[in-house]
N, C-alpha and C positions, 0 to 999 in steps of 0.2 A: 468656838474655834477662833484662833488668832491667826492673823495673816500679816506678814511683813509688808510694809509700805515703803516704796522708794520713789521719790519724785526728783526728776532731773530737768534742769533748764536747758533748752536746746536753741541753737541758732536758726536752724531750718527745720520746721515741723515735718514737711513732706519727706525730706531726705531721711530724717530720723525715724519716721513711721516705717519707711521701706526697710531701713536697717533692722529695727526691732521686730518687724514682721518676719524677717529671715531668721533672726536669732531665736525667737520664740515659736517659729513655724505657726503663727497665728495672727489674725487681723485684730486690731484693737476692739474692745467692747464698746468704747465711746470714742468718737472722733468729732472734734469741734474745730473751728478755724484757728484756735490758739492752744489746743489741748488734745491729748489722746491718752487713753487708759486701757491697760490689759488687766483683767482679773484672772490670773493664772492659777491653775490647780497643781501644776508640776513644773517648777516649784510653786509652793503656795505663797503668792505675792500679789499685791496690788501695785503695779508698776505704771507710773504716770510720767508724761513728758509735757512740757509747755514752753511757750516762747515768752519773751519779755526783754527788758533792758538789762537785767542782771546778767552777770557773767555766766556762760554755760558751765554746767557741771552739776554736782549733787546739790539740790536745793534743800532737801530735808529727808529724813528717814522717819519711819513710824511703825506703830502697831495698830492694826484695825481689828476690832472685835465685833462679834455678832449680837451682843445683847448689852443692856444697861448693867446687868449684874456682872458680866465680864469686865466691863469698863471700870466698875468700882474696884474689882480685884487688881486690875493693872494700875489704877490710881494709887492703891495702897502700896504697890511696889515702887512707884515714883517717889513716895514719901520716904522710903528707905534709902533712896539714892542721895539724900541730903543735898539737894540742889533746889533752886527756886523753880516753883511750878507756876506757869502762866496759864491760868484757867480761862478759857473762852466761854464754855457752856455751849448753848445752842448757837449755831452759825451756819452760813451758807458759803461754801468754798469748793472750787473745782467741780462745779455743776452738781453738787450734792448738799443735802441738808444733814448736818452732823452735830454731835455733842463732842467737844474736844478740849484737850489741854496740851501744853507744850512743856518740855524740859530741855535744857542744853547740857550736853556731856562735857567732861573736862577739856576736851579738845576744841569745843565750840560748835559741835554738830548739833543742830536742832532736831529733836525727836517729837513727833506728834503722836498722841494716843487718842483714838477716836472711835465713835460708834456712828455709822451712817444709817439714817432712817428715812431717806427719801431723795429724790432727784430735784434738780432745779434747771430752769431754762437760762439762767445767768451764771457766769463764772463765780461771782461772789457778791456779798454785801458787806457793809461795815469795813473792817480792815482789808477785806478781800475784794472790794469794789475796784473796777478798772476804770481808768480815765481814757481819753481818746487815743492815747498811745498804747493801750492795753497793758499798762504796767500797774502793779499793786499801788494803791494810793497811800498806804501806810505799811510799815513793816511789822512782822510778827513780834519782835521784842517790845513793841509799844502796847501789847495786849495787857489787860489787867493782871496783876500779880497777886495771887492768893493761893493758899493750899486748899485743895479739894477736901470736902468733908463728906460724910455719908449722904448728905442731901443731893450730891451731884447726880446720883443715879436716878433721882426722882424728878429731874428737870424735864 
């Protein structure tokens, strides 16, 4: 099953949690000091919010899958989009262990394609590590750039 992912950067986490609890009529599935996530079934969406120094608004969109096989299917669709694929492979981000890649649409919107296979006690590692100001230490566009091959699903 595939699930749309929406990640929004917010100014005030508490205020935004209250707002989205009302909109979704549901409490977040995960709440941290800098992050909250709803895994909604109606609509089928992984909706996340987080704080940071970046301007508030849509941080990125994505497609979350339930298996490595589905991930390979979606990767093959990315190749058809004829854009640069930024493959991360195994990573820790947003308190989750995932395998992921990125692509940017013609308007400059970043799309993440990922399979989550575990949780983490930290927001992220590598490019997702946070410094004392809780900001990303590096940006996503600095991720390695390569096209995913059939070996991605075996990572």
